[in-house]
TIMI-2910 file (N, C-alpha, C, CB; in pm, 1 decimal, decimal comma, always signed):
<rs>
+----------+----------+----------+----------+----------+----------+----------+----------+----------+----------+----------+----------+------+
!      n_x !      n_y !      n_z !     ca_x !     ca_y !     ca_z !      c_x !      c_y !      c_z !     cb_x !     cb_y !     cb_z ! resn !
+----------+----------+----------+----------+----------+----------+----------+----------+----------+----------+----------+----------+------+
!   +649,0 !  +1058,9 !   +587,6 !   +572,4 !  +1011,0 !   +581,3 !   +404,2 !  +1094,9 !   +533,4 !   +603,3 !   +953,5 !   +688,0 !  Met !
!   +421,2 !  +1256,2 !   +496,1 !   +359,8 !  +1249,3 !   +422,1 !   +330,3 !  +1226,4 !   +239,7 !   +343,5 !  +1310,3 !   +471,7 !  Ala !
!   +449,9 !  +1182,4 !   +221,9 !   +430,6 !  +1124,1 !    +86,7 !   +382,9 !   +974,5 !   +102,6 !   +568,7 !  +1132,6 !     +0,6 !  Ile !
!   +414,4 !   +925,7 !   +185,8 !   +393,8 !   +785,4 !   +148,6 !   +187,3 !   +815,2 !   +184,1 !   +516,3 !   +640,4 !   +280,6 !  Gly !
!   +170,6 !   +897,3 !   +312,0 !     +7,5 !   +923,0 !   +333,0 !    -54,9 !   +933,9 !   +175,4 !    -26,3 !  +1089,2 !   +431,1 !  Lys !
!    +14,1 !  +1034,6 !    +99,9 !    -52,6 !  +1117,9 !    -31,6 !    -67,6 !   +957,3 !   -134,5 !    +90,7 !  +1280,5 !   -120,4 !  Leu !
!    +71,3 !   +888,0 !   -122,6 !    +74,3 !   +757,7 !   -206,1 !    -53,3 !   +616,7 !   -172,8 !   +238,9 !   +698,4 !   -172,3 !  Leu !
!    -73,2 !   +615,9 !    -74,6 !    -95,1 !   +561,2 !    +40,7 !   -296,6 !   +609,6 !     +7,0 !    +23,2 !   +643,6 !   +194,8 !  Asp !
!   -307,1 !   +739,7 !    -20,5 !   -475,2 !   +756,2 !    -56,4 !   -520,9 !   +749,3 !   -183,6 !   -532,2 !   +884,3 !    -19,2 !  Ala !
!   -367,9 !   +743,1 !   -313,6 !   -406,5 !   +708,5 !   -396,8 !   -455,8 !   +578,8 !   -481,8 !   -356,1 !   +754,2 !   -417,5 !  Gly !
!   -385,3 !   +505,7 !   -374,3 !   -423,5 !   +391,0 !   -419,2 !   -553,5 !   +332,2 !   -465,9 !   -390,7 !   +333,9 !   -345,7 !  Leu !
!   -636,8 !   +397,0 !   -414,4 !   -824,1 !   +379,3 !   -411,3 !   -849,6 !   +395,1 !   -542,1 !   -930,0 !   +503,9 !   -318,9 !  Gly !
!   -817,7 !   +477,3 !   -572,7 !   -835,1 !   +507,9 !   -752,2 !   -783,7 !   +397,8 !   -828,8 !   -744,0 !   +646,4 !   -814,7 !  Ala !
!   -662,5 !   +387,9 !   -822,5 !   -586,2 !   +228,8 !   -879,2 !   -670,9 !   +157,4 !   -877,5 !   -471,9 !   +149,7 !   -802,0 !  Gln !
!   -735,5 !    +93,5 !   -741,0 !   -759,9 !    -10,3 !   -721,4 !   -889,2 !    -21,3 !   -819,3 !   -764,3 !    -34,7 !   -580,8 !  Val !
!   -985,4 !    +68,8 !   -761,1 !  -1097,3 !   +103,3 !   -921,7 !  -1076,2 !    +31,1 !  -1005,2 !  -1087,9 !   +236,1 !  -1010,5 !  Gln !
!   -967,5 !   +119,8 !  -1090,8 !   -928,1 !   +121,7 !  -1232,8 !   -902,7 !    -32,1 !  -1261,1 !   -791,8 !   +220,6 !  -1262,6 !  Leu !
!   -842,6 !    -96,9 !  -1154,3 !   -813,5 !   -240,1 !  -1136,1 !   -920,1 !   -321,9 !  -1144,2 !   -754,8 !   -267,3 !  -1018,6 !  Asp !
!   -985,2 !   -274,6 !  -1073,9 !  -1157,5 !   -376,0 !  -1093,0 !  -1198,9 !   -355,4 !  -1179,7 !  -1286,5 !   -362,2 !  -1011,9 !  Leu !
!  -1204,7 !   -232,5 !  -1287,5 !  -1268,9 !   -292,4 !  -1415,2 !  -1194,5 !   -294,9 !  -1530,6 !  -1384,0 !   -226,6 !  -1452,1 !  Ala !
!  -1056,8 !   -307,4 !  -1518,2 !   -978,4 !   -380,3 !  -1616,8 !  -1011,9 !   -519,8 !  -1629,4 !   -841,1 !   -371,4 !  -1587,9 !  Ser !
!  -1025,2 !   -571,2 !  -1441,1 !  -1045,1 !   -686,4 !  -1429,4 !  -1146,4 !   -776,8 !  -1513,2 !  -1064,0 !   -686,4 !  -1319,9 !  Leu !
!  -1252,8 !   -684,7 !  -1427,3 !  -1366,6 !   -716,4 !  -1491,9 !  -1401,2 !   -720,4 !  -1685,6 !  -1446,8 !   -616,9 !  -1420,0 !  Ala !
!  -1353,2 !   -604,5 !  -1723,5 !  -1336,0 !   -629,4 !  -1892,1 !  -1261,9 !   -734,7 !  -1964,1 !  -1273,2 !   -521,2 !  -1949,2 !  Lys !
!  -1124,7 !   -787,2 !  -1883,3 !  -1093,0 !   -903,8 !  -1955,6 !  -1133,5 !  -1063,2 !  -1927,4 !   -966,7 !   -895,6 !  -1954,8 !  Ala !
!  -1204,6 !  -1027,8 !  -1795,8 !  -1241,5 !  -1175,5 !  -1790,1 !  -1391,4 !  -1158,1 !  -1800,8 !  -1190,0 !  -1261,5 !  -1648,2 !  Thr !
!  -1444,0 !  -1056,5 !  -1859,1 !  -1611,5 !  -1055,2 !  -1918,7 !  -1713,1 !  -1073,2 !  -1792,2 !  -1646,4 !  -1203,5 !  -2039,2 !  Gly !
!  -1649,1 !  -1032,0 !  -1691,0 !  -1720,2 !  -1072,9 !  -1589,0 !  -1775,2 !   -980,7 !  -1443,9 !  -1641,4 !  -1173,5 !  -1558,1 !  Arg !
!  -1910,6 !   -991,5 !  -1464,0 !  -1987,6 !   -842,4 !  -1378,9 !  -1948,5 !   -939,5 !  -1189,2 !  -2265,4 !   -809,7 !  -1442,6 !  Thr !
!  -1894,7 !   -856,9 !  -1112,9 !  -1886,8 !   -869,6 !   -968,4 !  -1990,5 !   -841,4 !   -902,6 !  -1797,7 !   -801,6 !   -915,5 !  Phe !
!  -1961,6 !   -893,2 !   -807,8 !  -2119,5 !   -850,4 !   -687,9 !  -2014,6 !   -792,2 !   -593,2 !  -2248,8 !  -1017,8 !   -591,3 !  Ser !
!  -2086,1 !   -688,7 !   -549,9 !  -2050,3 !   -591,4 !   -458,6 !  -1908,1 !   -666,3 !   -292,9 !  -2240,7 !   -536,8 !   -400,2 !  Asp !
!  -1983,5 !   -731,8 !   -310,9 !  -1875,3 !   -878,2 !   -207,0 !  -1764,4 !   -894,1 !   -273,4 !  -1940,1 !  -1061,6 !   -196,8 !  Gln !
!  -1782,1 !   -934,9 !   -332,1 !  -1619,7 !   -948,0 !   -449,5 !  -1555,9 !   -864,8 !   -458,9 !  -1619,6 !   -965,8 !   -594,7 !  Glu !
!  -1613,3 !   -773,7 !   -507,6 !  -1510,3 !   -618,6 !   -533,7 !  -1481,3 !   -599,4 !   -404,8 !  -1587,0 !   -459,0 !   -603,5 !  Lys !
!  -1574,1 !   -538,9 !   -323,2 !  -1469,8 !   -519,2 !   -171,8 !  -1367,3 !   -622,7 !   -132,8 !  -1561,8 !   -518,8 !    -32,2 !  Ala !
!  -1372,5 !   -714,5 !   -199,0 !  -1237,4 !   -881,0 !   -149,0 !  -1148,3 !   -857,3 !   -231,3 !  -1281,8 !  -1079,2 !   -181,3 !  Glu !
!  -1210,4 !   -781,4 !   -369,8 !  -1065,8 !   -832,7 !   -427,1 !  -1043,6 !   -661,4 !   -427,6 !  -1052,9 !   -947,6 !   -610,4 !  Ile !
!  -1067,8 !   -540,1 !   -379,8 !   -995,6 !   -455,7 !   -339,6 !   -913,6 !   -426,8 !   -219,1 !  -1051,4 !   -391,9 !   -353,7 !  Ala !
!   -989,3 !   -556,5 !    -94,7 !   -894,0 !   -495,2 !    +20,0 !   -790,1 !   -603,6 !    -35,3 !   -948,9 !   -502,0 !   +212,5 !  Gln !
!   -751,4 !   -708,1 !   -107,8 !   -673,3 !   -752,5 !   -128,5 !   -546,2 !   -690,7 !   -225,0 !   -730,1 !   -839,8 !   -149,2 !  Ala !
!   -589,2 !   -657,6 !   -315,4 !   -536,4 !   -540,3 !   -442,8 !   -439,9 !   -445,2 !   -386,9 !   -667,4 !   -436,3 !   -508,7 !  Gln !
!   -561,7 !   -365,8 !   -272,1 !   -526,9 !   -269,4 !   -209,6 !   -378,8 !   -308,7 !   -115,1 !   -654,6 !   -228,2 !   -133,9 !  Thr !
!   -395,0 !   -393,9 !     +3,7 !   -282,4 !   -475,6 !    +41,8 !   -146,9 !   -499,8 !    +11,4 !   -311,6 !   -559,0 !    +31,1 !  Lys !
!   -183,1 !   -540,7 !   -142,2 !   -104,2 !   -546,5 !   -246,9 !     +3,0 !   -461,3 !   -284,0 !   -170,6 !   -547,4 !   -329,0 !  Ala !
!    -69,7 !   -349,2 !   -320,6 !    -16,0 !   -263,9 !   -323,0 !    +77,7 !   -199,0 !   -225,5 !    -85,6 !   -218,6 !   -350,9 !  Tyr !
!    +11,9 !   -174,9 !    -88,0 !    +68,2 !   -168,4 !     +7,2 !   +229,2 !   -190,2 !    +54,7 !     -0,7 !   -226,7 !    +48,6 !  Arg !
!   +178,7 !   -346,5 !    +66,4 !   +332,1 !   -418,2 !    +41,0 !   +408,8 !   -398,6 !    -62,9 !   +331,4 !   -551,2 !    +33,3 !  Arg !
!   +379,9 !   -372,7 !   -190,5 !   +481,1 !   -362,5 !   -308,3 !   +561,8 !   -225,3 !   -303,2 !   +400,4 !   -372,5 !   -454,1 !  Thr !
!   +468,0 !   -107,5 !   -274,4 !   +525,1 !     +0,4 !   -300,1 !   +520,1 !   +130,1 !   -172,4 !   +460,5 !    +33,4 !   -430,1 !  Phe !
!   +422,7 !    +78,4 !    -71,2 !   +514,0 !   +158,3 !    +77,5 !   +566,6 !    +53,0 !   +158,8 !   +408,4 !   +258,3 !   +198,5 !  Leu !
!   +571,6 !    -67,2 !   +176,1 !   +609,1 !    -88,0 !   +275,3 !   +783,8 !   -206,1 !   +251,5 !   +464,8 !   -142,2 !   +349,2 !  Leu !
!   +791,3 !   -182,3 !   +114,7 !   +939,7 !   -238,9 !    +55,1 !  +1026,8 !   -111,9 !    +79,7 !   +940,9 !   -288,3 !   -130,6 !  Ser !
!   +985,2 !     -5,9 !    +47,2 !  +1038,2 !    +78,6 !     +8,4 !  +1105,3 !   +173,1 !   +203,0 !   +915,0 !   +150,9 !   -115,1 !  Gly !
!   +938,4 !   +142,0 !   +256,7 !  +1007,3 !   +205,8 !   +438,6 !  +1077,6 !    +56,8 !   +477,2 !   +836,2 !   +263,5 !   +606,9 !  Met !
!  +1089,8 !    -29,7 !   +385,9 !  +1184,4 !   -104,5 !   +511,2 !  +1321,4 !   -142,0 !   +430,7 !  +1101,7 !   -271,2 !   +586,8 !  Thr !
!  +1342,5 !    -90,9 !   +304,3 !  +1458,1 !   -121,4 !   +273,2 !  +1574,7 !    -71,2 !   +294,3 !  +1455,3 !   -130,6 !   +189,7 !  His !
!  +1717,1 !   -137,3 !   +321,4 !  +1789,3 !    -97,9 !   +414,0 !  +1810,4 !    +41,7 !   +397,5 !  +1898,1 !   -169,3 !   +421,7 !  Pro !
!  +1871,7 !    +66,8 !   +274,4 !  +1947,0 !   +191,1 !   +267,9 !  +1838,4 !   +350,1 !   +270,8 !  +2040,3 !   +172,9 !   +114,2 !  Asn !
!  +1697,3 !   +301,5 !   +315,2 !  +1618,2 !   +440,2 !   +328,1 !  +1650,3 !   +372,8 !   +499,3 !  +1412,6 !   +474,2 !   +237,7 !  Phe !
!  +1619,0 !   +274,6 !   +561,2 !  +1660,9 !   +262,3 !   +706,9 !  +1757,4 !   +318,8 !   +749,0 !  +1683,4 !   +153,0 !   +746,1 !  Asp !
!  +1876,9 !   +267,4 !   +673,8 !  +1970,6 !   +362,6 !   +714,2 !  +1995,3 !   +507,2 !   +746,4 !  +2026,7 !   +350,1 !   +654,5 !  Arg !
!  +1960,0 !   +542,5 !   +622,5 !  +1952,3 !   +678,3 !   +605,7 !  +1841,0 !   +791,6 !   +714,7 !  +1910,8 !   +678,5 !   +454,2 !  Thr !
!  +1767,3 !   +721,8 !   +677,8 !  +1647,4 !   +796,3 !   +794,1 !  +1689,9 !   +785,3 !   +929,7 !  +1490,0 !   +721,0 !   +797,6 !  Leu !
!  +1773,0 !   +657,8 !  +1021,7 !  +1821,6 !   +661,6 !  +1104,8 !  +1949,5 !   +761,9 !  +1159,7 !  +1827,3 !   +563,2 !  +1096,8 !  Arg !
!  +2025,1 !   +786,1 !  +1041,4 !  +2108,9 !   +895,1 !  +1077,1 !  +2045,5 !  +1041,1 !  +1049,0 !  +2238,9 !   +877,5 !  +1001,0 !  Glu !
!  +1944,7 !  +1051,5 !  +1005,4 !  +1833,6 !  +1145,8 !   +975,8 !  +1777,9 !  +1224,6 !  +1112,0 !  +1712,1 !  +1058,9 !   +905,6 !  Leu !
!  +1725,5 !  +1097,1 !  +1137,0 !  +1607,5 !  +1106,8 !  +1253,0 !  +1613,5 !   +985,4 !  +1323,6 !  +1451,2 !  +1125,4 !  +1197,6 !  Thr !
!  +1606,7 !  +1020,8 !  +1481,0 !  +1557,8 !   +881,8 !  +1560,7 !  +1426,0 !   +862,0 !  +1560,1 !  +1591,7 !   +875,0 !  +1707,4 !  Gln !
!  +1356,7 !   +962,7 !  +1610,7 !  +1231,2 !   +934,3 !  +1611,7 !  +1138,6 !   +924,2 !  +1494,3 !  +1190,5 !  +1010,1 !  +1683,6 !  Ser !
!  +1161,1 !  +1023,4 !  +1336,3 !  +1154,7 !   +982,1 !  +1221,8 !  +1142,8 !   +809,6 !  +1193,6 !  +1266,0 !  +1045,0 !  +1168,3 !  Gly !
!  +1274,2 !   +784,0 !  +1252,1 !  +1244,6 !   +636,1 !  +1222,1 !  +1171,7 !   +541,3 !  +1316,1 !  +1364,7 !   +574,5 !  +1200,7 !  His !
!  +1139,6 !   +607,3 !  +1400,8 !  +1054,8 !   +526,1 !  +1509,0 !   +931,9 !   +560,3 !  +1484,6 !  +1083,1 !   +551,1 !  +1658,8 !  Ala !
!   +864,3 !   +636,8 !  +1430,6 !   +768,3 !   +632,6 !  +1363,9 !   +755,8 !   +555,0 !  +1236,0 !   +747,5 !   +739,0 !  +1352,1 !  Glu !
!   +840,5 !   +533,6 !  +1097,9 !   +815,0 !   +495,3 !   +984,0 !   +829,2 !   +368,0 !  +1019,5 !   +885,3 !   +546,6 !   +878,0 !  Val !
!   +904,3 !   +308,5 !  +1144,2 !   +886,3 !   +186,7 !  +1173,1 !   +768,6 !   +119,8 !  +1172,2 !   +927,7 !   +173,7 !  +1266,6 !  Ser !
!   +744,4 !   +222,0 !  +1316,6 !   +598,3 !   +123,2 !  +1367,9 !   +490,1 !   +144,8 !  +1288,9 !   +534,7 !   +155,2 !  +1520,5 !  Gly !
!   +477,3 !   +263,0 !  +1161,9 !   +371,1 !   +230,4 !  +1028,5 !   +410,2 !   +153,8 !   +959,6 !   +336,1 !   +326,3 !   +935,1 !  Leu !
!   +603,1 !    +91,4 !   +895,5 !   +547,4 !    -38,5 !   +828,5 !   +519,2 !   -169,5 !   +931,9 !   +660,4 !    -86,1 !   +713,4 !  Ala !
!   +509,7 !   -115,5 !  +1039,9 !   +471,1 !   -283,2 !  +1147,1 !   +320,9 !   -262,6 !  +1090,2 !   +487,6 !   -283,0 !  +1390,2 !  His !
!   +263,6 !   -179,6 !  +1124,3 !   +145,9 !   -185,1 !  +1154,9 !   +100,9 !   -205,4 !   +991,8 !    +94,4 !    -57,3 !  +1248,0 !  Arg !
!   +137,1 !   -243,6 !   +876,0 !   +130,0 !   -245,5 !   +740,3 !   +161,2 !   -345,6 !   +661,9 !   +187,5 !   -164,7 !   +701,1 !  Leu !
!   +223,2 !   -376,5 !   +796,2 !   +302,5 !   -558,5 !   +752,8 !   +197,6 !   -647,6 !   +832,0 !   +510,9 !   -603,7 !   +837,7 !  Asn !
!   +105,6 !   -586,9 !   +938,7 !    +38,5 !   -682,0 !   +975,8 !   -105,4 !   -639,1 !   +924,3 !    +59,0 !   -707,9 !  +1121,2 !  Ile !
!   -152,9 !   -588,7 !   +908,9 !   -303,4 !   -575,6 !   +842,0 !   -303,6 !   -609,5 !   +695,9 !   -364,4 !   -421,8 !   +853,3 !  Ser !
+----------+----------+----------+----------+----------+----------+----------+----------+----------+----------+----------+----------+------+
</rs>
């Protein structure tokens, strides 16, 4: 869980770099509202791609279940919350 939280915390910096790259590539200046909407969508996409897909992969799920039922329940709950947010 700590590794996942660490990765999630680093997404903000990457999203800001993505926004700067998008502005440069398109030659646009985005309003604060546009930046917020783009950042929200990008963060959700990164979470789904890097965190959710890893936490729900069958091999990871099986291994975690074998190691610890309580850990499996915690990761499953987090994956569910990430999937609906």
